[in-house]
KEDOPA-587111 format. One record per residue: residue in one letter; x, y, z of N, C-alpha, C, O in turn. Coordinates in pm, 1 decimal. Example, Ala and Ser with C-alpha at 12.3 -4.5 7.8 and 13.67 -1.06 7.14 Angstrom:
2
{A, {1319.0, -569.0, 780.0}, {1230.0, -450.0, 780.0}, {1320.0, -330.0, 780.0}, {1423.6, -331.9, 846.5}}
{S, {1285.0, -225.0, 708.0}, {1367.0, -106.0, 714.0}, {1290.0, 3.0, 787.0}, {1340.9, 113.8, 803.9}}
END
This chain:
159
{M, {2536.5, 286.9, 3994.1}, {2391.3, 246.5, 3887.1}, {2368.4, 166.9, 3928.5}, {2447.5, 88.3, 3980.7}}
{D, {2229.4, 154.1, 3920.1}, {2147.7, 59.4, 3955.4}, {2049.2, -15.1, 3809.4}, {1950.2, 16.5, 3743.3}}
{L, {2185.6, -170.2, 3816.2}, {2102.2, -149.2, 3679.4}, {2006.6, -280.2, 3704.3}, {1969.2, -349.6, 3609.7}}
{A, {1977.0, -302.7, 3815.9}, {1847.9, -374.7, 3802.3}, {1706.3, -303.8, 3752.6}, {1617.7, -361.7, 3689.9}}
{A, {1705.2, -121.0, 3808.2}, {1582.6, -80.0, 3821.2}, {1666.5, -63.9, 3660.0}, {1626.6, -157.5, 3590.8}}
{I, {1772.0, 27.3, 3577.7}, {1744.2, 10.4, 3416.9}, {1709.5, -96.2, 3366.1}, {1651.4, -116.3, 3259.4}}
{E, {1756.6, -188.3, 3467.4}, {1638.0, -376.2, 3361.2}, {1462.2, -361.1, 3353.7}, {1363.9, -386.7, 3284.2}}
{A, {1504.6, -302.8, 3474.0}, {1292.4, -344.1, 3476.2}, {1235.2, -182.7, 3437.3}, {1114.5, -167.5, 3456.2}}
{I, {1299.1, -82.0, 3393.4}, {1233.0, 30.5, 3350.1}, {1246.4, 14.1, 3210.3}, {1174.6, 84.1, 3139.0}}
{R, {1338.1, -78.6, 3149.4}, {1372.5, -85.4, 2991.3}, {1254.3, -230.4, 2980.1}, {1197.7, -266.2, 2876.8}}
{Q, {1239.8, -299.8, 3128.9}, {1072.0, -393.1, 3067.8}, {983.2, -373.9, 3038.7}, {931.1, -405.7, 2931.8}}
{L, {933.1, -308.4, 3136.8}, {836.6, -182.5, 3140.1}, {807.4, -113.3, 2991.7}, {708.9, -157.3, 2932.4}}
{K, {885.8, -7.0, 2925.6}, {876.1, 1.0, 2832.4}, {892.7, -71.5, 2710.5}, {898.3, -9.5, 2604.4}}
{Y, {902.7, -218.2, 2714.4}, {876.1, -253.1, 2551.4}, {771.4, -360.9, 2613.7}, {757.2, -460.9, 2543.2}}
{R, {688.8, -357.0, 2744.7}, {577.3, -373.9, 2779.1}, {446.2, -248.8, 2706.9}, {342.3, -231.4, 2643.4}}
{Y, {524.3, -209.7, 2758.7}, {441.2, -48.7, 2754.9}, {359.4, -120.3, 2566.2}, {260.8, -177.4, 2519.7}}
{F, {493.4, -59.2, 2527.0}, {446.5, -89.7, 2326.1}, {384.5, -223.6, 2336.8}, {285.3, -187.8, 2273.4}}
{R, {369.1, -298.6, 2352.9}, {411.2, -401.7, 2316.3}, {189.2, -490.2, 2394.8}, {97.5, -554.7, 2343.9}}
{A, {217.9, -432.5, 2522.9}, {-14.8, -414.4, 2499.4}, {-76.9, -306.4, 2413.0}, {-193.5, -310.4, 2373.5}}
{L, {62.4, -150.9, 2370.5}, {8.2, -99.8, 2293.0}, {-78.2, -160.2, 2193.8}, {-201.2, -159.4, 2198.8}}
{D, {11.1, -225.8, 2080.7}, {44.5, -299.7, 1975.5}, {-93.1, -446.6, 1919.6}, {-141.7, -479.5, 1811.4}}
{L, {-112.7, -507.3, 2098.0}, {-176.2, -660.8, 2052.0}, {-284.7, -555.1, 2106.6}, {-380.9, -595.8, 2041.5}}
{K, {-333.4, -450.8, 2179.1}, {-433.1, -395.2, 2175.8}, {-495.7, -522.5, 2340.0}, {-608.0, -572.1, 2348.4}}
{E, {-374.9, -542.1, 2447.9}, {-399.9, -548.3, 2528.3}, {-401.0, -472.1, 2656.6}, {-311.4, -456.2, 2739.6}}
{W, {-536.4, -424.3, 2652.5}, {-568.0, -250.9, 2737.8}, {-522.3, -246.2, 2869.3}, {-447.3, -160.3, 2915.6}}
{D, {-586.9, -375.1, 2948.1}, {-528.0, -412.3, 3081.3}, {-411.8, -365.0, 3129.6}, {-395.1, -273.6, 3210.3}}
{D, {-285.1, -472.9, 3043.3}, {-189.1, -469.7, 3071.0}, {-77.9, -318.7, 3066.6}, {17.1, -289.9, 3139.3}}
{F, {-134.6, -250.3, 2958.0}, {-76.0, -194.8, 2897.3}, {-145.9, -38.5, 2984.8}, {-58.8, 46.6, 2967.2}}
{G, {-250.7, 18.6, 3058.1}, {-298.4, 103.0, 3175.1}, {-207.2, 9.2, 3266.6}, {-136.4, 99.6, 3311.1}}
{A, {-158.5, -103.4, 3325.7}, {-117.7, -139.0, 3395.7}, {61.9, -53.5, 3451.2}, {103.7, -32.3, 3565.0}}
{C, {153.3, -12.9, 3261.9}, {250.3, 68.8, 3265.9}, {261.3, 217.9, 3265.4}, {369.1, 276.1, 3253.8}}
{L, {104.0, 299.1, 3283.2}, {63.5, 386.7, 3271.6}, {62.7, 428.4, 3502.0}, {34.0, 353.4, 3595.3}}
{A, {93.2, 527.3, 3500.7}, {136.5, 590.0, 3694.3}, {-33.6, 653.0, 3708.8}, {-70.9, 738.7, 3628.7}}
{P, {-115.1, 608.3, 3802.6}, {-227.6, 696.9, 3775.3}, {-175.8, 844.8, 3738.2}, {-82.0, 863.1, 3660.6}}
{N, {-211.3, 896.8, 3770.2}, {-195.7, 1072.9, 3719.3}, {-49.3, 1057.1, 3622.2}, {53.7, 1111.2, 3662.3}}
{I, {-50.7, 989.8, 3510.7}, {65.3, 993.5, 3417.5}, {67.2, 1139.7, 3362.8}, {-20.1, 1207.0, 3417.7}}
{T, {135.2, 1203.6, 3277.8}, {100.7, 1368.2, 3205.8}, {138.2, 1303.6, 3057.0}, {253.2, 1323.6, 3017.7}}
{A, {78.0, 1252.4, 3000.0}, {106.4, 1154.2, 2837.7}, {19.7, 1295.5, 2754.3}, {-96.1, 1337.2, 2756.1}}
{R, {186.0, 1349.5, 2664.4}, {166.2, 1447.9, 2596.6}, {187.4, 1320.4, 2479.0}, {276.0, 1237.5, 2500.0}}
{Y, {60.3, 1305.4, 2296.0}, {135.5, 1230.9, 2208.0}, {47.5, 1374.1, 2100.6}, {-18.8, 1473.1, 2131.7}}
{G, {88.0, 1321.4, 1984.4}, {19.3, 1369.1, 1832.8}, {119.5, 1331.9, 1692.8}, {240.5, 1346.6, 1675.5}}
{T, {72.8, 1308.5, 1654.4}, {100.4, 1320.4, 1478.4}, {67.0, 1419.0, 1421.8}, {-34.5, 1482.7, 1449.9}}
{Q, {153.1, 1449.3, 1326.4}, {106.1, 1512.8, 1145.8}, {11.8, 1488.5, 1159.0}, {-51.1, 1548.7, 1246.0}}
{A, {-72.2, 1355.2, 1056.3}, {-172.0, 1288.6, 1052.2}, {-306.9, 1295.2, 1145.9}, {-425.9, 1292.6, 1114.6}}
{M, {-220.1, 1307.9, 1313.4}, {-308.2, 1303.3, 1401.0}, {-397.2, 1450.6, 1360.3}, {-509.6, 1440.6, 1409.5}}
{G, {-389.8, 1507.8, 1328.1}, {-397.8, 1720.6, 1359.2}, {-370.7, 1730.0, 1462.0}, {-265.5, 1671.9, 1488.8}}
{E, {-431.8, 1794.3, 1566.3}, {-360.2, 1830.3, 1682.8}, {-308.1, 1722.4, 1738.4}, {-308.4, 1602.8, 1709.1}}
{P, {-227.1, 1837.0, 1892.6}, {-195.9, 1702.5, 1950.0}, {-289.7, 1617.9, 2082.1}, {-412.6, 1612.1, 2087.5}}
{L, {-232.0, 1582.3, 2140.7}, {-302.9, 1527.9, 2238.3}, {-254.8, 1483.6, 2365.4}, {-175.9, 1390.4, 2380.6}}
{H, {-334.1, 1594.7, 2509.6}, {-269.6, 1598.3, 2623.8}, {-342.4, 1507.1, 2722.3}, {-423.6, 1580.3, 2779.0}}
{F, {-350.8, 1407.9, 2760.8}, {-375.8, 1297.7, 2916.8}, {-302.8, 1340.5, 2988.3}, {-189.4, 1383.0, 2966.4}}
{D, {-394.5, 1330.2, 3139.7}, {-365.3, 1339.6, 3232.4}, {-379.6, 1273.5, 3297.6}, {-357.4, 1321.4, 3408.8}}
{T, {-418.2, 1138.2, 3303.2}, {-451.1, 1031.1, 3370.0}, {-437.7, 946.7, 3296.5}, {-430.8, 957.7, 3174.1}}
{R, {-427.6, 777.2, 3406.8}, {-463.7, 630.1, 3271.7}, {-523.9, 639.2, 3243.0}, {-536.7, 644.7, 3120.7}}
{D, {-655.7, 653.8, 3353.8}, {-784.5, 563.1, 3227.1}, {-788.9, 715.0, 3089.0}, {-815.8, 662.7, 2980.9}}
{E, {-773.4, 847.2, 3074.9}, {-844.9, 900.8, 2950.8}, {-683.4, 847.6, 2899.2}, {-679.9, 881.6, 2780.9}}
{V, {-572.1, 791.7, 2927.7}, {-477.9, 767.7, 2756.8}, {-540.0, 573.6, 2717.8}, {-529.5, 512.6, 2611.4}}
{V, {-600.0, 526.2, 2849.2}, {-664.9, 362.7, 2772.6}, {-719.4, 444.7, 2746.4}, {-648.7, 525.9, 2686.6}}
{D, {-840.8, 482.3, 2760.5}, {-1005.6, 551.3, 2708.8}, {-956.9, 557.5, 2605.0}, {-970.4, 458.9, 2532.5}}
{Y, {-888.4, 662.1, 2559.6}, {-883.8, 724.6, 2359.7}, {-798.8, 609.0, 2300.6}, {-819.9, 582.8, 2182.2}}
{M, {-696.4, 529.0, 2373.5}, {-665.3, 399.0, 2352.7}, {-703.6, 273.4, 2235.8}, {-673.9, 237.6, 2121.8}}
{S, {-791.2, 235.8, 2351.8}, {-888.6, 171.9, 2337.8}, {-948.1, 231.4, 2264.0}, {-860.1, 316.0, 2247.8}}
{K, {-1027.4, 264.8, 2198.9}, {-1137.1, 352.2, 2164.3}, {-1098.8, 420.4, 1966.2}, {-1172.8, 436.9, 1869.2}}
{N, {-945.6, 441.1, 1989.3}, {-908.9, 478.5, 1837.4}, {-791.7, 376.9, 1813.8}, {-730.1, 404.3, 1710.8}}
{L, {-748.1, 277.1, 1874.6}, {-645.6, 188.2, 1744.0}, {-692.0, 61.3, 1812.0}, {-616.3, -24.1, 1858.1}}
{G, {-844.8, 57.2, 1813.7}, {-923.0, -48.8, 1803.2}, {-852.9, -174.3, 1682.0}, {-739.8, -156.0, 1637.0}}
{P, {-926.5, -282.8, 1645.3}, {-820.3, -367.1, 1583.2}, {-908.3, -303.8, 1406.1}, {-894.1, -359.0, 1297.0}}
{G, {-964.5, -220.0, 1425.9}, {-963.1, -112.0, 1269.4}, {-787.9, -131.0, 1238.0}, {-736.9, -167.4, 1132.0}}
{I, {-733.7, -101.9, 1338.0}, {-613.3, 11.5, 1308.8}, {-510.5, -89.3, 1337.9}, {-549.7, -132.4, 1446.3}}
{I, {-412.4, -148.4, 1311.2}, {-243.5, -231.4, 1303.0}, {-133.7, -100.9, 1312.0}, {-98.0, -10.1, 1236.9}}
{T, {-100.6, -150.1, 1458.3}, {31.7, -41.3, 1494.4}, {85.8, -215.5, 1567.9}, {38.1, -316.3, 1620.0}}
{V, {297.8, -116.8, 1496.6}, {386.7, -207.7, 1571.8}, {476.0, -87.2, 1609.9}, {486.3, 13.7, 1540.1}}
{H, {524.0, -102.7, 1698.7}, {589.3, 39.3, 1766.2}, {746.4, -55.5, 1790.7}, {732.1, -177.1, 1803.8}}
{I, {856.2, -12.0, 1795.0}, {981.8, -40.0, 1742.1}, {1069.4, 71.0, 1877.4}, {1054.1, 193.1, 1875.4}}
{A, {1118.4, 31.5, 1937.3}, {1217.1, 96.9, 2100.9}, {1313.6, 52.4, 2083.8}, {1344.8, -64.8, 2062.8}}
{N, {1403.6, 190.7, 2095.0}, {1625.7, 115.3, 2135.2}, {1696.2, 213.1, 2162.4}, {1646.3, 325.0, 2174.3}}
{H, {1762.3, 201.3, 2170.1}, {1933.6, 286.9, 2222.2}, {1787.2, 356.3, 2326.3}, {1701.0, 439.2, 2297.2}}
{P, {1807.4, 293.4, 2426.4}, {1751.1, 350.5, 2553.7}, {1868.0, 431.5, 2628.4}, {1972.0, 365.9, 2634.5}}
{V, {1876.0, 582.6, 2697.4}, {1921.4, 623.9, 2824.5}, {1845.0, 599.5, 2925.2}, {1729.1, 619.1, 2888.7}}
{I, {1849.6, 564.3, 3041.7}, {1808.1, 574.5, 3131.9}, {1911.2, 627.8, 3272.2}, {2022.9, 581.1, 3294.7}}
{D, {1858.6, 710.6, 3336.8}, {1894.6, 785.6, 3433.8}, {1783.9, 760.3, 3564.8}, {1666.2, 795.2, 3573.4}}
{V, {1875.4, 681.3, 3667.6}, {1751.1, 668.1, 3731.5}, {1855.7, 714.4, 3871.6}, {1978.5, 709.9, 3878.7}}
{S, {1716.4, 775.8, 4014.3}, {1771.9, 836.9, 4108.9}, {1709.7, 832.7, 4183.6}, {1628.2, 925.0, 4183.7}}
{G, {1695.8, 717.9, 4314.3}, {1610.8, 661.2, 4385.7}, {1541.6, 574.8, 4283.2}, {1574.5, 500.1, 4191.1}}
{T, {1365.9, 644.1, 4374.3}, {1225.2, 584.5, 4339.2}, {1155.7, 665.9, 4196.2}, {1042.8, 659.0, 4147.7}}
{T, {1267.7, 737.3, 4159.1}, {1190.2, 796.9, 4040.3}, {1368.7, 795.6, 3909.8}, {1486.7, 804.1, 3943.7}}
{A, {1292.1, 777.9, 3731.4}, {1367.1, 780.6, 3640.8}, {1286.6, 859.8, 3540.4}, {1167.7, 891.2, 3535.1}}
{T, {1468.9, 897.7, 3404.5}, {1431.0, 967.4, 3346.4}, {1464.0, 878.9, 3203.8}, {1544.0, 786.0, 3214.8}}
{G, {1409.2, 903.8, 3083.0}, {1488.6, 786.6, 2980.8}, {1393.6, 819.7, 2860.4}, {1273.4, 831.6, 2836.8}}
{S, {1556.0, 830.6, 2776.6}, {1506.6, 853.2, 2633.6}, {1508.9, 749.3, 2590.4}, {1574.3, 658.8, 2642.2}}
{W, {1415.4, 730.6, 2450.3}, {1388.0, 571.6, 2327.7}, {1365.2, 641.5, 2242.9}, {1288.6, 737.8, 2242.0}}
{A, {1449.0, 588.0, 2137.6}, {1486.2, 563.7, 1973.3}, {1345.5, 524.2, 1978.0}, {1311.7, 466.9, 2081.5}}
{F, {1221.6, 549.4, 1853.9}, {1142.8, 474.7, 1854.7}, {1127.5, 527.3, 1649.0}, {1167.9, 621.8, 1581.4}}
{E, {1016.5, 352.8, 1611.8}, {953.6, 399.2, 1467.4}, {848.0, 309.8, 1551.1}, {863.7, 245.8, 1655.1}}
{D, {701.1, 334.1, 1443.8}, {586.4, 323.9, 1420.9}, {583.5, 316.0, 1299.0}, {656.0, 395.9, 1239.8}}
{T, {486.2, 202.0, 1200.8}, {422.3, 174.3, 1154.5}, {184.2, 161.7, 1206.8}, {113.3, 95.1, 1282.2}}
{V, {165.1, 276.6, 1100.8}, {44.9, 253.7, 1111.4}, {-33.5, 225.9, 1041.0}, {-99.0, 317.5, 991.3}}
{I, {-71.1, 49.4, 994.4}, {-189.1, 39.8, 864.4}, {-347.2, 42.4, 891.8}, {-396.9, -13.9, 989.3}}
{V, {-419.3, 111.6, 798.4}, {-517.3, 144.6, 866.7}, {-630.4, 57.0, 747.7}, {-574.4, 80.2, 640.5}}
{P, {-702.7, 8.0, 729.1}, {-718.5, -80.9, 614.9}, {-857.8, -55.8, 567.6}, {-894.6, -104.6, 460.7}}
{D, {-935.5, 15.4, 638.4}, {-989.4, 57.6, 577.9}, {-1005.6, 201.8, 563.7}, {-1123.8, 235.2, 555.0}}
{F, {-927.9, 288.9, 559.3}, {-913.2, 397.9, 490.1}, {-749.8, 411.6, 389.8}, {-667.6, 501.9, 374.4}}
{K, {-765.6, 243.8, 329.7}, {-639.4, 249.7, 254.8}, {-467.3, 330.9, 301.7}, {-364.2, 340.7, 235.2}}
{V, {-492.4, 365.2, 407.2}, {-383.3, 429.0, 401.6}, {-226.7, 400.9, 549.0}, {-258.4, 365.7, 662.6}}
{M, {-139.1, 415.0, 526.6}, {-24.3, 375.8, 559.8}, {113.6, 468.0, 658.4}, {206.9, 522.2, 599.2}}
{I, {101.7, 469.4, 794.0}, {207.4, 609.6, 854.8}, {274.7, 498.0, 884.1}, {225.5, 391.6, 921.7}}
{R, {442.7, 534.7, 858.1}, {550.2, 517.2, 938.3}, {620.9, 651.3, 964.7}, {611.6, 746.8, 887.6}}
{G, {684.5, 651.9, 1066.7}, {730.2, 747.0, 1090.3}, {841.3, 688.3, 1189.6}, {856.8, 567.8, 1209.4}}
{A, {960.3, 849.9, 1284.0}, {1076.5, 756.0, 1414.6}, {1045.4, 943.8, 1456.6}, {990.6, 1036.8, 1397.4}}
{G, {1130.3, 923.2, 1617.9}, {1145.2, 1002.2, 1681.1}, {1220.4, 964.5, 1838.6}, {1322.3, 898.6, 1859.0}}
{Y, {1145.9, 1020.0, 1919.4}, {1242.7, 964.9, 1987.0}, {1147.4, 1014.5, 2174.1}, {1119.9, 1131.6, 2200.2}}
{Y, {1127.0, 938.0, 2238.1}, {960.8, 975.0, 2342.9}, {1138.1, 1002.1, 2449.2}, {1248.9, 957.3, 2419.7}}
{H, {1103.7, 1078.4, 2555.4}, {1145.6, 1121.1, 2689.9}, {1073.0, 1075.5, 2784.8}, {955.7, 1092.7, 2751.7}}
{D, {1080.0, 1024.7, 2889.0}, {974.6, 929.1, 2988.4}, {1024.9, 970.4, 3168.6}, {1115.5, 1020.7, 3235.1}}
{D, {933.4, 926.6, 3175.8}, {958.3, 1002.5, 3363.0}, {907.7, 855.3, 3421.2}, {799.8, 798.7, 3404.0}}
{Y, {1026.7, 813.1, 3497.5}, {949.5, 708.7, 3570.2}, {930.3, 708.9, 3687.3}, {1019.4, 771.5, 3744.7}}
{T, {833.9, 656.8, 3773.3}, {890.6, 681.3, 3909.7}, {778.2, 514.7, 4035.4}, {658.4, 496.2, 4056.5}}
{Q, {867.3, 462.0, 4066.9}, {873.6, 354.7, 4155.9}, {756.2, 340.6, 4262.1}, {705.8, 429.5, 4330.8}}
{D, {731.3, 227.9, 4258.1}, {601.9, 242.2, 4308.9}, {570.5, 153.9, 4473.1}, {604.2, 38.0, 4448.5}}
{A, {524.5, 159.6, 4616.8}, {582.6, 60.2, 4699.6}, {615.4, -45.4, 4716.3}, {693.7, -80.8, 4804.3}}
{D, {565.4, -112.0, 4640.3}, {596.8, -232.7, 4591.9}, {725.2, -281.1, 4521.9}, {782.2, -390.0, 4515.4}}
{G, {749.4, -155.1, 4470.6}, {910.6, -201.4, 4390.3}, {928.0, -167.7, 4270.1}, {1023.2, -107.8, 4220.2}}
{G, {768.9, -234.3, 4190.4}, {780.7, -205.3, 4010.0}, {739.5, -18.5, 4043.1}, {708.6, 61.2, 4131.7}}
{W, {784.5, -40.1, 3814.2}, {834.7, 89.7, 3817.5}, {641.7, 109.6, 3691.6}, {560.4, 49.1, 3621.8}}
{Q, {672.5, 214.5, 3738.1}, {562.6, 293.2, 3593.5}, {574.9, 407.1, 3539.6}, {625.5, 500.8, 3601.4}}
{I, {527.9, 419.1, 3407.5}, {598.6, 512.4, 3339.9}, {460.4, 647.3, 3432.5}, {346.6, 609.8, 3460.6}}
{S, {514.3, 802.9, 3463.8}, {475.2, 899.5, 3496.4}, {458.9, 1074.8, 3408.6}, {415.4, 1184.9, 3442.5}}
{G, {526.0, 1012.2, 3276.2}, {527.2, 1152.6, 3167.0}, {574.7, 1078.6, 3067.6}, {675.9, 1009.3, 3057.5}}
{T, {461.5, 1110.6, 2974.4}, {541.4, 1076.6, 2811.8}, {541.1, 1154.1, 2734.6}, {431.8, 1209.9, 2743.4}}
{R, {610.4, 1206.8, 2641.0}, {617.6, 1286.2, 2537.2}, {730.8, 1218.1, 2396.3}, {842.7, 1174.1, 2370.3}}
{Y, {623.5, 1246.2, 2352.2}, {765.5, 1199.4, 2180.3}, {848.1, 1363.5, 2140.2}, {876.4, 1469.3, 2196.4}}
{E, {855.5, 1323.6, 2059.3}, {993.3, 1439.7, 2019.5}, {993.7, 1326.1, 1761.0}, {1062.6, 1229.6, 1727.8}}
{R, {882.1, 1413.9, 1658.6}, {886.6, 1323.4, 1577.7}, {1053.6, 1352.6, 1504.0}, {1106.3, 1463.8, 1504.8}}
{I, {1115.6, 1232.0, 1445.5}, {1184.3, 1296.7, 1328.3}, {1156.3, 1317.8, 1174.1}, {1222.0, 1386.2, 1095.6}}
{Y, {1062.2, 1255.2, 1153.7}, {966.1, 1244.8, 1065.9}, {901.7, 1191.2, 1053.4}, {931.4, 1085.7, 1109.4}}
{E, {763.5, 1181.4, 986.4}, {634.6, 1099.3, 1014.2}, {637.5, 1048.1, 829.2}, {750.4, 1065.8, 783.3}}
{A, {550.0, 999.0, 738.3}, {476.2, 963.5, 604.8}, {409.9, 909.9, 650.7}, {398.8, 837.0, 749.3}}
{M, {313.0, 976.9, 510.7}, {171.3, 850.2, 450.7}, {206.4, 807.1, 353.0}, {288.6, 842.9, 268.6}}
{T, {135.4, 718.2, 364.8}, {193.0, 678.7, 216.4}, {22.4, 655.1, 188.0}, {-23.0, 589.8, 281.9}}
{S, {-101.1, 694.6, 69.9}, {-241.0, 596.3, 57.4}, {-192.3, 503.1, -43.8}, {-124.8, 518.9, -145.5}}
{L, {-265.0, 363.9, 33.4}, {-237.4, 248.7, -47.3}, {-293.3, 184.0, -213.7}, {-280.0, 79.0, -276.4}}
{D, {-380.4, 357.3, -240.5}, {-423.1, 307.3, -303.9}, {-324.2, 342.3, -444.0}, {-373.6, 314.6, -553.3}}
{D, {-191.7, 400.3, -440.0}, {-161.3, 412.0, -482.6}, {14.2, 384.5, -502.5}, {112.8, 432.1, -558.7}}
{T, {-28.3, 271.8, -412.5}, {56.3, 156.6, -428.8}, {14.3, 31.7, -452.5}, {-12.0, -42.5, -357.8}}
{P, {-4.7, -31.1, -651.0}, {-177.3, -128.5, -624.4}, {-64.9, -271.1, -590.9}, {-113.9, -378.5, -625.6}}
{S, {51.8, -277.6, -539.3}, {112.6, -390.5, -538.7}, {81.4, -417.9, -365.3}, {32.1, -530.3, -356.1}}
{F, {87.2, -388.0, -302.0}, {71.3, -331.4, -160.2}, {-89.3, -459.1, -145.1}, {-199.3, -435.2, -195.1}}
{K, {-59.4, -564.9, -77.8}, {-204.7, -662.8, -36.2}, {-105.1, -730.8, 118.6}, {-0.6, -782.9, 157.6}}
{L, {-242.9, -676.3, 156.4}, {-256.9, -771.9, 319.1}, {-271.7, -920.0, 317.2}, {-360.0, -994.3, 274.3}}
{L, {-140.3, -942.6, 386.0}, {-127.3, -1091.5, 384.0}, {-202.0, -1116.3, 518.7}, {-305.5, -1177.0, 546.2}}
{A, {-141.8, -1070.2, 567.5}, {-239.8, -1099.5, 759.3}, {-226.4, -1021.1, 855.3}, {-144.4, -933.9, 883.9}}
{N, {-331.7, -1069.0, 910.1}, {-431.5, -920.4, 1029.6}, {-450.6, -953.5, 1162.6}, {-571.7, -939.6, 1179.2}}
{R, {-391.6, -995.9, 1286.2}, {-447.7, -1051.4, 1393.1}, {-560.8, -1030.6, 1374.9}, {-620.4, -1133.4, 1343.0}}
{W, {-638.0, -920.7, 1381.2}, {-761.7, -866.6, 1391.1}, {-895.3, -896.0, 1308.0}, {-1010.2, -906.3, 1350.9}}
{D, {-818.8, -913.1, 1096.5}, {-982.9, -1017.9, 1076.0}, {-969.0, -1153.1, 1043.6}, {-914.6, -1209.1, 948.4}}
{P, {-1023.1, -1190.5, 1132.3}, {-1071.3, -1362.0, 1026.3}, {-1064.8, -1373.8, 955.9}, {-1038.5, -1493.8, 947.6}}
{T, {-1070.6, -1306.4, 798.1}, {-1038.6, -1364.0, 703.7}, {-874.5, -1374.7, 656.3}, {-826.8, -1421.4, 552.9}}
{L, {-812.8, -1316.7, 766.1}, {-658.4, -1283.3, 673.3}, {-611.5, -1338.7, 833.4}, {-549.3, -1262.9, 907.8}}
{K, {-635.1, -1426.2, 859.7}, {-568.4, -1548.1, 1000.4}, {-469.1, -1619.6, 921.0}, {-401.3, -1708.6, 972.5}}
END
């Protein structure tokens, strides 16, 4: 068992989610292999999203998860199998998405299934990613009169 590779992949997935939630698009892109196969999509978004390059993924995320959308992703319970310079991983995850302009909050959970490749310098990148939802729920914040957003990193009036 290659514990160093497993830990490097765990750190990679944590960095992927942290960069996504903090909108650090260069760091987010660095987590992805240039020819990544990414399959995303939720009931709230309608149709699935399919990307076949790093640039497509980063472009989409940066344009659609900008400062007007708050996200938090939590990943745990990884199962990672390493075989030389490739690996696979499964992650339980939970996510929360708040869209203040539309007064909506989406919560969900599921399992990510990833493929990883090790580059020539020994670093790991995500070469394939997809997830299967266990649940997804949307709440209109108009239906929750007590809801008040007290802090928002991207809204200077709420810092």
